[in-house]
N, C-alpha and C positions, 0 to 999 in steps of 0.2 A: 504494499500499500504506499502511495506516495506521501511525502511530507505534507503536501497541501491538504490531502484528504485527512490526515491525522489532525492538522491544525484546525480544519473546519469542524472536525468532531468535537475538539475541545471547545470551540466557539459555540457550537450548538449546545453543548452541555451547559455552558455558562448561561446562555439565553434561556434555556429551559428552567434552570434553577431560579432565575430571576422572574420569569413570566408564567411558569407552569401552574402554580397555584391559582394564578388569575385567570388563566385560560378557561378552567372549568367553571368559573363564576360568571362569565359573560355569555351572551347569546352567540352561538355559532351562526354564520350567514348561510342562507339557503342556496346562494349562488357564489361561485368563486370570484374573487376580485380580478384574477388573471384567467381569462377563458381558456378551457382546454380544447382549443380548436386546431391545435397543431402538435404533432409528435415529431420528435427528431428523426431524421432519416438515418439509414444505415451508415452513409458516409459521415454525417455529423457525429454520430455515436463513435465511430472509428476515430475521427479527428479528435474528440474529446478525450478518448482513452490515450491516444498518442500524446496529447498536450500534457496530460497529467503525469504520464510516465517521463516525459522530458523534463517536468518540474521536480522530479525526484533528485535529491542531492547526492547522487551517486558520484564518487570520486572528488567531491568538493573538499577543499582544505578548511580547517577550522578558522572561522572568522571571514571566509570568502563571502562576497555578496553577489546576488544574482537578481536581475530585473526581469520580470515577467510582463509582457505587453499584451493587452487584450483590447480589441475593438468592441463596440457595443454589441454587435452581433455575436462575436465570440464569447463575450461574457455571458450572453444569454444561453448560448449552447452549453458552456460549462455549468452554469447554474441549474439548467433543466436536467442535464445528465446527472448531476449530483442528487437533485431532488427525486429523480427516477429511482435512485438507489435506495431512497427512504420509503417511498410510497407513492400514492396518487397525489398529483398536484402540479403546479406550474409557477415559474418565477419570471418576472419581467424587470429588466435592468435599463435605466435610461441614464446616459451620461451627458452632462451639460457643462457649460463654463462655470456654473456656480457649485456643482458637485454631482450628486447622483440621487435618482429616485429608484427605490427598490420595492416592488410589489410582489408578494408571494401568497399562494393559496395552497393549503395542504388539506387533503380530504382524510377524514378519520375512518379507517377501514371497518371498524365495528359498528359504525353508525348506519342503521338501515335507512334513515332519512337522507343519507348522503349529503350532509352539510359540510361546511368548510370553515377552517380556521384561516382568516385573512390577515396578513400583516402588511402594513404600509409604512415605509421608512423614507425620511428625507435626510440625506447626508450632505453636509457642507464641506467643501474642499478648502484649499488654501493653507492648510496646516500640514504638519508632518503625517498625522493620521486624520482621517475624516471625523468630523463631529456630528453627533446625532442631533438634528434640529427638531424633529418631530417624529413621533411613532404612534401609529394607530393600530389597535387589535380588534378584529371583528367590527371595524367601523367606529370604535370607541377610542378616544384619545387616552393614551397611557399617562399616569401621573408623572409630572416632570421630574419629581425627586426620584421615582423609580428608574426612569430612563437615565437620569444623570448618575445614579449609583452604579447601574450596570455598565455605563459607558466608562466611568472613571476606573472601575475595578478591571475592565477589559484593557484599557490603555496601560494601566499600571502593570498588569500581568505581561503584556506585550513588551514594555519597557524593561522589565526585570528579566524576561527570557532573551532580550536582545535579538528577537526573531524577526518580527516585521519592522523593517527600518523606516520605510517611507511609502506613502501611497499618494500618487499624483493623479488627480481626476481632471480630464480635459474633455472637450466635446468629442464624443465618439472614441474616446481613448482612455484606458486606465493602465497605469504603470505601477506595479507592485514590486518593491525592492525588499528582499529578505536576506538576512545574514545568517548563514549556517553555523551552528554550534552543536557539537555532539550531544550536549545535554539540554538542548533548547526546549524540547517538549516537556521534560521533567521540570525545568524552571518555569515554563508556562503553567503547568498544573499547580505548582506551588504558589504562584502568584494569584490564583483565583480565591485564596483564603486570606484572612488577615494575618499579620505578622504573629499576633498572640496565639491564634488557633494553629498556624503552622508550626510554631514551637511545640505546642502540645502533640500535634500529629507526629512530628519527628521523633519525639520522646517515646511514643507508643510504637512507632515503627522499629526503634531500636530494641524495645522490649520483645517484640515478636521475632526479630532477627536472632537475638541472643537465645531465646527459648528454642527456636528451630535448630539452631547450631548445637545446642546442648542435648537435643533429643532426635538424633539422626535416624532412629528406627521406630516404627516402620517409615518407608519413604513418604507415605501419605499421612498428613496430620488431620485429626478430627477438628472440624470447626468449633465444636463445643469446648475442646481443650484450649484453643487459642482465645476464645471468648473469655473462658475462666481466667486465663493468664492476664489478658490485657485489661479486663475490667477490674481485677484485683489490684492491678497497678493504678488504675483510676481511683479505686477506693483509697489507696495509700495517699494519692495526691490530694484528694478532697478532704481527707482527715488529718493531713500533715499540718506543718506550720502555716502554710499559706491559706488553709481553710478555703480552697477554691470550690467553685460551684460543681456539684457532683454530675449534673446534667451536662455542663460544658466539658467536663473531663470524659464522660461517657461518649459524647458526640465525637470528640477527637479520637478516642479509641476505636469507635466504629468506622470512622473514615480511614484510619490507618490500616485496620484489618481488611476493609473493602479493597484498598489499593494492594494489599499484600495478596489477597485472594485472587485478584485479577492480574497478579504479577507485574504491578506498576510500582516503580521505585519513585519515592518522593524525595526530592533533592533539596538539601539545605543551600539556599542562595548565598550564605555567608562563606567565610573562609573554610576551606576543606579541613575536616578533622577525622577522627576515628569513626564517627557515626555516618560519614557522608560517602563511605566506600560502597561499591555497587552491591545491591542485595542479592543473596543467593536464595532464590524462591523454592519453596517445597509445595507440592500439590496439596490442596485443602479439600476435604470431603465432608459432606452432610448426609447422613444415612448411607454412607459408602459411595456417594456420587459427587463428583466434582461440579456438575451442572447445577445441582441443587444448592451447593455452597455458594456459587456465584450469583444465583438468583436471589438467595437470601440476603447476602451482603450488599449486592448492588441496590436492592430495594431499601435495605436498612440505611445505606448512605444517602439515597435520594430522599427518604423520609426525614432523616436527621437534618439535611440541608434545605430541602424544598417543600416539605410537608407531605401528608398523606395523599392528597390529590395528585401531586406530581408522580409519587411512586406508583400509585395505582394506574395512572395513565400510561406510564412507560411500560409497566409490566404487561398490561392488557394489550397494548399496541404490539408488542413483540409476539405475544402468543397468537393473536389473529393473523399477524404477518407470517408466522411460521406455518399456519394452516393453509396459506395460499402459496406454498412452494418451498417452505423451509422444512424443518424437522417435524411439523405438525403441532396442532394445539395440544398442550399438555396441562391437565389439571394438576399434576404433581408439581410442575414449574410454577403454576399459578399459586398453589398452596405455599411454596417457598417464598414467592413474592409477597403474599399476604402475611406470612409469619415473620418475614424480615421487616416489613413495615410496622407490624404490630410490636415487635420487639423494640424497634428504634423509638417508637412513640412512647413506650414504657420507660426505656432507658434515659430518654432525653426530655421527659415531660415534667411532671411534678417532682419536687425535691424528694419527697418520701418514696416515690416509685423509683427514681434514679438510685436512691440508696438501697432499696430493696433488691434491685437487680444486681448491685455491687455485692451485696451480702450473699445472694445466691451464687454469684460467681466465685466468691471466696470459698464457699462450701464445695464447689465443683459442679459445673453444668454438664449435662449429657444431651444427646440428640433428642431424646424424648422431652426434654424441657423446651426445645426450640421448634420442633416440627411434629405435626400429627402424622399418623400413619398414612402411607400413600399406596398401599398394595391394592386398593380397590378404585383408585382414581384413574380415569381414561387418559391415555397418552397417545401421541402420534396421530391425531386425528386431522385428516386433510379437510379442506373447505366443504366437500360434499358430505363427509361423515359427520362433521360438526353440525351442518345445517339439518341433516336428517335426525340427529339426536336432540338438538337444542334450538334449532331455527335461527336464533341470533342471541346476542348478549343482552337483550332486554326481555327475553321470553321468561315465563314463570319457571320453565325447567332449568334454564341456565342460572337464574337467580336463586333457585332452590339448591342447586349444586354448590354455588358459592357460599350460601348461607350455611350449608352443612360444614364447609371447611372452616368457616368463622367459628362455628360452635365447637369444632374439634380444637381449634386454637384457644378458645376460651377455657377448654377443659385441661390444657397443659398445666403442669404443676407450677411453672413460673408465673403464669398469669393468675392461677388461683391464689398463689401466695401473695401477690401484689394487691389482690382485692380484699384481703382480710383486714 
């Protein structure tokens, strides 16, 4: 995967964290802002693939700068090629002397009414990086402070990563200059959180790496064991001399473990020390499965940072997308998504709940504390099989299946303990 696609994935994640909870609170549009009246030709798709491959920093020296040039037409081809990789939708880019106008429409695949999330951005040029002048979601203007917060955090992350050096917007032309560094993506990810939270996350990353090194057998580590270790460390921090917020410590521990489970190294942007060496990852499993561990921790991280609505949205989107050509809709994966979300809500919610989770971790968590049984949950359902069994995600049959999973999560010992 090219550097550009990885960077776009980081930026998409940042946007979702900022806007995801808001998306589900506004009315979706019945019509796309950008009409789906044109599909990319085979030649355009081939050109987009070749352009992205050419943008890959293969053979570049550390610190070397590359400038990518796109006409308005080429920017639209690249944008629509990328959005086709995500799902149904279209993007329209207009380059002017003042800046750029970007309109995007994304269809939600689980929505039987086929409504759209429409995003409209006005970007002002003339500076090193474009400035967001106006943003509208589903026809509604976004709060200025929200847009400003997202923009400032994005610019700070890009500056810290020393990745995107300059963007020059001209009529019918965009020039993007980036500077290649071996650890650019790690630095970019670190820049998306505050300095205080990053310090906490780095501390828990060190705890995980040290534990994994001290327990080399078996090769696969149980997620419950890692949660027990990292949340016990969170309890030590919140009960120590600093008397820090247990929910904040738990949030940082969850983010560190989510990164470890996905084999993502979080880099300290400061001077190198013993903790900044490359992480040696071990496979992590939940109920013996690596995919369930990743579903659980990804949803937990999204819930800890973006709220329940965002975590549910991303989890459901992936499962429906899988039913349309991927690995198939899996209720086991959905159960792991929901369990991870519920766990994060408990661990980062009320102070007494955060402390109860830490106490349970100190005693030692097991898989049965985190996940309900999945032996009877359907998996690998393609779109036709899912429709035959459940019609859609708004049907009574589907809602009943999800409600049963929620009841099973409620019955887990960890959640029973928290409600006492």
